[in-house]
C-alpha positions in Angstrom: -39.4 -129.2 -23.9 -36.2 -128.2 -22.0 -33.0 -127.9 -23.9 -30.6 -130.1 -21.8 -27.6 -129.1 -24.0 -27.6 -125.5 -22.6 -27.5 -124.9 -18.8 -26.2 -122.5 -16.3 -25.0 -123.3 -12.7 -24.1 -121.0 -9.8 -22.2 -122.7 -7.0 -21.1 -120.9 -3.8 -19.8 -122.1 -0.5 -18.8 -120.2 2.7 -17.1 -121.5 5.8 -16.6 -119.9 9.2 -14.5 -121.6 12.0 -13.6 -120.1 15.3 -11.2 -121.3 17.9 -12.9 -120.9 21.3 -10.3 -123.0 23.2 -7.3 -125.0 21.9 -9.5 -128.1 22.2 -12.8 -126.7 20.9 -13.3 -125.4 17.3 -17.0 -124.8 16.3 -17.8 -123.9 12.7 -20.5 -123.6 10.1 -20.4 -124.1 6.3 -23.0 -123.1 3.8 -23.3 -124.4 0.2 -25.7 -123.0 -2.4 -26.3 -124.4 -5.8 -28.6 -123.0 -8.5 -29.1 -124.6 -11.9 -31.0 -123.3 -14.8 -31.7 -125.4 -17.9 -33.0 -123.4 -20.9 -36.7 -123.8 -21.2 -37.4 -124.9 -17.6 -37.7 -123.4 -14.2 -34.5 -122.9 -12.1 -33.7 -125.4 -9.3 -31.8 -124.5 -6.1 -30.3 -126.4 -3.1 -29.1 -124.8 0.1 -27.1 -126.8 2.6 -26.1 -125.6 6.1 -23.6 -127.7 7.9 -22.9 -126.7 11.5 -20.3 -128.7 13.5 -17.6 -128.8 16.1 -14.2 -130.4 16.4 -13.2 -131.4 20.0 -9.9 -132.6 21.1 -10.8 -135.2 23.8 -7.2 -136.2 24.6 -3.9 -135.2 23.0 -4.3 -138.0 20.5 -8.1 -138.4 20.2 -10.3 -136.0 18.2 -14.1 -136.0 17.9 -15.9 -134.2 15.1 -19.7 -133.7 15.2 -21.5 -132.3 12.2 -25.1 -132.0 11.0 -26.6 -131.4 7.6 -29.6 -129.1 7.1 -31.0 -128.8 3.6 -33.8 -127.0 1.7 -34.5 -127.3 -2.0 -36.6 -125.6 -4.6 -37.6 -127.1 -8.0 -35.5 -130.2 -7.6 -36.9 -133.5 -8.9 -38.1 -136.0 -6.4 -35.6 -138.8 -6.1 -35.8 -142.1 -4.3 -38.5 -143.6 -2.2 -38.9 -145.1 1.3 -41.5 -147.6 -0.1 -39.1 -150.7 -0.1 -38.4 -150.0 3.6 -42.1 -149.8 4.5 -42.2 -146.1 5.0 -43.2 -143.0 3.1 -41.9 -139.5 2.5 -44.1 -136.5 1.6 -41.9 -134.7 -0.8 -42.7 -131.6 -2.8 -43.3 -131.9 -6.5 -41.2 -130.1 -9.1 -41.4 -126.3 -8.8 -42.2 -126.4 -5.1 -39.9 -125.6 -2.1 -39.1 -128.1 0.6 -38.9 -127.2 4.3 -35.6 -126.9 6.0 -34.9 -130.4 7.2 -32.2 -132.3 9.0 -30.6 -134.8 6.6 -28.0 -136.4 8.7 -25.8 -136.1 11.8 -22.3 -137.5 11.8 -20.0 -138.3 14.7 -16.4 -139.2 13.9 -13.7 -140.3 16.3 -10.1 -140.2 15.2 -7.0 -141.5 17.1 -3.3 -141.0 16.4 -0.7 -143.5 17.7 
């Protein structure tokens, strides 16, 4: 039985942005989390978030980002069953494939 009163976590993030033009700034961010509960296998999560900020007009900015994730040893959470779909998720102790979780597009305007 795992001892949930004693755990260790390692969290790291890195971000790299580069100004190509005054109106175009691409970047990438990585986030890594590894948790270990005494008496159980470690679990880890790696997120890669590429994106770009684009100044469309002097007062209009567009930011496009994506979220790629891969996990190992994480418990399966949620289900698509109520929506009539299904997801083939790995069981505990198995690694998931690198998958696209979401894509976000944000428009901002200043007046």
